[in-house]
C-alpha positions in Angstrom: -84.6 -113.1 -43.9 -84.6 -109.3 -44.5 -88.1 -109.0 -43.1 -87.4 -111.1 -40.0 -83.6 -111.2 -39.5 -83.8 -112.6 -36.0 -85.8 -115.6 -37.1 -83.5 -115.9 -40.1 -80.5 -116.0 -37.9 -81.9 -118.8 -35.7 -82.8 -120.8 -38.8 -79.4 -120.3 -40.4 -77.6 -121.3 -37.2 -79.7 -124.5 -36.9 -79.0 -125.2 -40.6 -75.3 -124.8 -39.9 -75.4 -127.1 -36.9 -77.1 -129.7 -39.1 -74.3 -129.6 -41.6 -75.5 -126.9 -44.0 -71.9 -126.0 -44.8 -70.9 -122.9 -46.7 -74.4 -121.8 -47.6 -75.7 -122.0 -44.1 -72.7 -120.1 -42.8 -73.3 -117.5 -45.5 -76.9 -117.1 -44.3 -75.7 -116.6 -40.8 -73.4 -113.8 -41.9 -76.2 -112.2 -44.0 -78.6 -112.4 -41.0 -76.0 -110.7 -38.7 -75.5 -108.0 -41.3 -79.3 -107.5 -41.5 -79.3 -107.2 -37.7 -76.6 -104.5 -38.0 -74.1 -106.6 -36.0 -71.6 -105.5 -38.6 -68.4 -106.6 -36.9 -69.7 -110.1 -36.3 -71.0 -110.3 -39.9 -67.6 -109.2 -41.2 -65.8 -111.8 -39.1 -68.2 -114.5 -40.5 -67.6 -113.4 -44.1 -63.8 -113.4 -43.7 -64.0 -116.9 -42.1 -66.0 -118.1 -45.0 -63.5 -116.7 -47.5 -60.7 -118.6 -45.7 -62.7 -121.8 -45.8 -63.4 -121.4 -49.6 -59.8 -122.2 -50.7 -61.1 -124.8 -53.1 -63.8 -122.6 -54.6 -63.5 -120.2 -57.6 -61.5 -117.1 -56.9 -64.4 -114.9 -57.9 -66.6 -116.3 -55.2 -63.9 -116.0 -52.6 -63.4 -112.4 -53.7 -67.1 -111.8 -53.3 -67.0 -113.1 -49.7 -64.1 -110.8 -48.9 -65.9 -107.9 -50.5 -68.9 -108.5 -48.3 -66.6 -108.6 -45.3 -65.2 -105.3 -46.3 -68.6 -103.7 -46.7 -69.5 -105.0 -43.2 -66.3 -103.5 -41.8 -67.2 -100.2 -43.4 -70.5 -100.2 -41.7 -68.8 -101.2 -38.4 -66.7 -98.0 -38.9 -63.5 -100.0 -39.2 -62.1 -98.7 -42.5 -58.7 -100.2 -41.7 -60.2 -103.7 -41.6 -62.4 -102.9 -44.6 -59.3 -101.9 -46.7 -57.5 -105.1 -45.7 -60.5 -107.2 -46.9 -60.8 -105.3 -50.1 -57.0 -105.6 -50.7 -57.4 -109.4 -50.4 -60.4 -109.4 -52.7 -58.5 -107.4 -55.3 -55.6 -109.8 -55.2 -58.1 -112.5 -56.3 -60.0 -110.4 -58.8 -58.0 -107.3 -59.6 -59.9 -106.0 -62.7 -63.2 -105.5 -60.9 -64.9 -102.1 -60.8 -67.1 -103.0 -57.8 -64.1 -103.9 -55.7 -62.2 -100.8 -56.7 -65.2 -98.6 -55.8 -65.6 -100.3 -52.5 -61.9 -100.0 -51.6 -62.1 -96.3 -52.6 -64.7 -95.8 -49.8 -62.3 -97.4 -47.3 -59.5 -95.1 -48.5 -61.7 -92.1 -48.2 -62.8 -93.0 -44.7 -59.1 -93.2 -43.9 -58.6 -89.8 -45.5 -56.3 -91.3 -48.0 -57.9 -89.4 -50.8 -55.2 -89.8 -53.5 -55.4 -93.6 -53.1 -59.2 -93.4 -53.4 -58.8 -91.3 -56.5 -56.5 -93.9 -58.1 -59.0 -96.7 -57.4 -61.9 -94.6 -58.9 -59.9 -93.7 -62.0 -59.2 -97.4 -62.6 -62.9 -98.3 -61.9 -64.1 -95.7 -64.5 -61.6 -97.1 -67.0 -63.1 -100.5 -66.5 -66.8 -99.4 -66.3 -67.2 -95.9 -67.8 -71.0 -95.9 -67.3 -70.9 -96.4 -63.5 -72.7 -93.4 -62.1 -71.6 -94.2 -58.5 -67.9 -94.1 -59.5 -68.2 -90.6 -60.9 -70.2 -89.4 -57.8 -67.6 -90.9 -55.4 -64.8 -89.4 -57.4 -66.6 -86.0 -57.2 -66.6 -86.4 -53.4 -62.9 -87.2 -53.4 -62.2 -84.1 -55.6 -64.1 -82.0 -53.1 -61.9 -83.3 -50.3 -58.9 -82.5 -52.5 -60.1 -78.9 -52.8 -60.9 -79.1 -56.5 -64.6 -78.1 -56.5 -64.9 -77.6 -60.2 -63.7 -81.1 -61.0 -65.9 -82.3 -58.2 -69.0 -80.7 -59.7 -68.2 -81.9 -63.2 -68.0 -85.5 -62.0 -71.1 -85.3 -59.8 -73.1 -83.8 -62.6 -72.0 -86.5 -65.0 -72.9 -89.1 -62.4 -76.4 -87.6 -62.0 -76.8 -87.5 -65.8 -76.4 -91.3 -65.7 -78.5 -91.8 -62.5 -80.7 -88.7 -62.0 -82.3 -90.0 -58.8 -79.1 -91.1 -57.0 -79.5 -90.0 -53.4 -75.7 -90.0 -52.9 -75.3 -87.9 -56.0 -77.9 -85.4 -55.0 -76.5 -85.2 -51.5 -73.0 -84.5 -52.8 -74.3 -81.9 -55.4 -76.1 -80.2 -52.5 -72.8 -79.9 -50.6 -71.0 -78.5 -53.6 -73.8 -76.0 -54.4 -73.7 -74.8 -50.8 -69.9 -74.3 -51.0 -70.5 -72.2 -54.2 -73.1 -70.1 -52.3 -76.1 -71.6 -54.1 -78.2 -72.2 -50.9 -81.5 -72.6 -52.8 -80.0 -75.3 -55.1 -78.5 -77.1 -52.1 -81.8 -77.1 -50.3 -83.6 -78.4 -53.4 -81.1 -81.3 -53.7 -81.3 -82.3 -50.1 -85.1 -82.1 -50.0 -85.1 -84.5 -53.0 -82.9 -86.9 -51.1 -85.4 -87.0 -48.3 -88.2 -87.9 -50.7 -86.3 -90.4 -52.6 -84.5 -92.3 -49.9 -86.3 -92.2 -46.5 -84.4 -93.7 -43.6 -81.2 -94.1 -45.6 -77.7 -92.8 -44.6 -78.0 -90.2 -47.4 -81.4 -89.0 -46.1 -80.0 -88.7 -42.6 -77.1 -86.6 -43.9 -79.4 -84.5 -45.9 -81.7 -83.9 -43.0 -78.7 -82.7 -40.9 -77.7 -80.3 -43.6 -81.3 -79.0 -43.9 -81.4 -78.5 -40.2 -78.3 -76.4 -40.3 -79.8 -74.2 -43.0 -83.0 -73.8 -40.9 -80.9 -72.8 -37.9 -79.2 -70.1 -40.0 -82.5 -68.9 -41.3 -83.9 -68.6 -37.7 -81.1 -66.5 -36.4 -81.9 -62.8 -36.4 -79.8 -60.6 -38.7 -77.0 -58.7 -36.9 -77.9 -55.1 -36.1 -76.5 -52.6 -38.5 -74.2 -50.2 -36.7 -75.1 -46.5 -37.1 -73.3 -44.5 -39.7 -70.6 -42.2 -38.4 -72.0 -38.9 -37.1 -75.6 -40.3 -36.8 -77.1 -40.9 -33.4 -78.3 -44.4 -32.4 -82.1 -44.7 -32.7 
């Protein structure tokens, strides 16, 4: 389905029409997501979660989590947060769900709420590199760059090739004036994760650095009492 999502969508729809039930409907939602029709995929996942009343709560929470992720990709963090809220009501002690909801909070600029979720996630799963990296990004938005760098560095110690971690460390290095270090991190992102959101963000940052490098240095004004040459 991932290689040929359009064909996968048609097969899944036919299967659903033939009585494939939950699994066919889930395949339809996955195919829509693969086709980047994120809003339609999110609606499908939420419909599935509603239809799963008799199924285990963990599975219903997973469908809601998938809906939330699709809403994030559809740039609807408000809808994403609502889906994650519902998922956490079913499975509250779940680090994955807390990390996902923290992304929605961050997209809504509710950084203190994002921090609370990430603190809980780290308590539940202290070896999750992504939780530390995301918390570092939140600390950056809360204007605490030292705590941000501490978390991102720890996350990268757990996952040295994390594109998200390298992207974030590059941003923090740039803020501290370490342009060479920032460039190195962003170039690694480009090599590690081509065509990913992290790579696109890194490419934008590298382009900004190139623009600055290309600008001529401002002319130095003559010293007082000396004629202009």
